N, C-alpha and C positions, 0 to 999 in steps of 0.2 A: 504494499499500499504506500502511496506517496505521502510525504509529510504535508500537512495542511497548516499553513501559517496565516492567521487572520489579523487584519489591521483595521483600525477605526476609519482611516482615510488614506487617500492616495499619497499624501506627503510622507506619512510614516512607512507606508509600503515601499516607496521609492528609496528612503534612507536605508531600510533594512536590506533591500535587494542590492543596492549599491555596495553596501558592506559585504554582502555574501559574494558578489561577483569579484570584487577587488581581492578578497581573501583567496578565492580560487585561482585567480591569475598570479598572485604572489606565490602561492604554493608551487605552481608549475614553473614559474620563472626561477625559483630557487633550485630546481632540479634539472632544468633543460634550457636550451638556448632561446627557444621561442614558445609563446603561449598563443592559443587561438580562441578568440571570442566570436561566437556565432549569435547574431542578433536578428530580431524580427522588425518589420516595418509597421506602418500605421501611426496614429497619433498617440496611442497609449504609452509607448516607451520613450517619448520625447523628454519628459522630465528625468527619466533614468539616464538617458544619453547625456543630458546637461550635467547631471550629478557626477557621472563617471568622468566626464571631461575635466572635472576639477580635481580629480584624485592624483596625488603624486605616485607615480608608478613608472617602471621602465618601459614606457609605451613604445619606444623604438624597437622593442623586442616582441611586441604584440601584433598579431595579424587579426584583423577584424573582417569577417565575412558575413553573409546573409543566410537566413533559413530559406528564403524564397525571394523572388523578384518578378514583378510584372515586366513583360518583355517590351519595355519602352526605354528610350534613351535617357541618360541622367538629367537632362534638362527638362524632362516631362514632369508635370506636377504630381504624378502618381508614382514616381520612381523612389524605391526604398534606398537606393544608393544615394540619391540626392538628400534624403532625410538624414542619413548617417553623416554625410559630409557636412551638412548644415549644423548639426547639433552635437555630434560625438567627436569628430576629428577637429577639435578646437582646444585652445588653452593647453592644459597639461598633456592632452592626448593628441596633439597636433602631429606628433612624430609616428603615430601608429600607421601600419600599412593596411590599406583597404584592398581586399580581393573582391572586386565587383562581379556580378553575374552577367550583366548585359555587355556584349562585346561587338555589337553592330551587325551580327549575323542576321539574315533576313527572317529566319524562323527560330523559335525557341528549341526546336528539335536539333538543329545543327548547333545552336548555342550551347545546349546541354552537353553535347558530346565534347566540345572544346573545354567547357568548364570542368568536366570530370577530370581531364588531364591536369588542369591547374590545381584542383582540390587535392589531387594525389601527391602534390609536392608539399603539402602542409603536414606538420607533425600530428600524429594521432595517438591516443584519442584527443579530441578537442578538449580544451580546458573547461569551457562553459558554453552551454547552449541556452539561450533565452527565447522562449516561445510565448505567443499569445494564443487565443482560441476564439474562433468565431461562434456566433450563436447557433450555427449549424453544426458545431463540433469539429470544424476543420482546424488543423494545425499546419504551419508552413502553408504550402498550397496543395495539401492533400485534402481535397474537397469530397464530400460524400456523393456529390452528383457528377463527379468527373469520371470519364471513361478510363482515365489513366490511374485511378485510385488503386486498383489491384496490383498494378505494376509498381507503384510507389511503395506499397506495403511489403513487397516481396523481393524486389530487385536488389542485387548487390552493388549496382552502379550507384555512385554518390548523388547524381542529379538526374532529373528527368523533366521533360516538357509536360505541362498540364494545360488543358484548355477547358476551364470550368464553364458550365452552362449558365450559372446564375451570378457570376462575378465578372467585372470588366477585365479585359486584356488577357491574352494568352500569357503563360508564366513559365518560369523554371523554378523547380523546388528541390531542396534536398530530399532524398529518399528517407524512409524510415530507418534503414540501416545506417545511413550517415548521421542522422539525428541522434541515434543511440550510441554512436561511436564517440562518446563524450564522457568525461569524468563526472559531469553533473548536468542536470537539466532543471531549469527554473521555469515554471509556467506562471505567467503574470496575468491576473484577472481582476476585474473590478465590477461592482454593481450586482444587484439582485438577479438580473436576467442571466448573467454568466454563472452565478452561483447555482441557479436552477439547472443549467446545462451541465455543470460540473457534477452535481448530485445525480443526474441521469446517467452521466458517463461512468460514475462509480458503481452504478447498479447493473442489472442484467441487460443484455443486448449485444448486438454485434459491433465489431470495429467498423464495418462498412456503413452502419447507420451513423455512428459518431466516431470519426477517425482518431480523435483525441484519446480514445480508449487504448489505442496501440501504445501510446506513451504511458498512460496511467497503469496499465496492466502488466507491463513487462517488468522483469526483475534483474535486468542486466545493468542498468544505469540508474543511480539515485535520482529521484524526482522530488522537488519541493514545489508545492503550489502556494504562491503568494497572492492572497485575495484581500481586497479592500472593499468595504461597504459602499 
């Protein structure tokens, strides 16, 4: 079972998760040359990004990459890469290396293949993976309505193209195997609606119905759920 950490508000959650992530990165930097931080996009992690950017750390030895990306260029308003550059690669963290997903390929299918080769150069396991969850139970871009979900849950490849039917833009996502190839996973949630989905996900049902169950039910990688009211 994952650890469930409950917070009164987003501010206290952000502070606790920032401490958690910095601790994990420092642990890995003490025993290896580089640490890898995998982050998710969207508005929710922006305060966390800003908090992390203020932390004194050997950021020049940290590689930051994404859990998923919409297949849009970094100047697009929906780009997760742009979000990370704007809010995390600042201040103390300006020296971190970003491994983006989008590479200008015309399709996410060809982009995913090239990305897989780049991800293979990073040290494994990842130091920390930070995930969000949609109200449909998706994590990264492993959507319940996507034809590629079965492949994303089973493939050994680190990345795959996903074309969700109820979300904008084709995407590239880390596979479940890649997400679990980490020392630690933090699932960041807020609000009563996400709490209800979490409680459903912790109950009976299939992974295909709520893909987040693949993260919550596995026993390979420690998972902590950070939830704020």
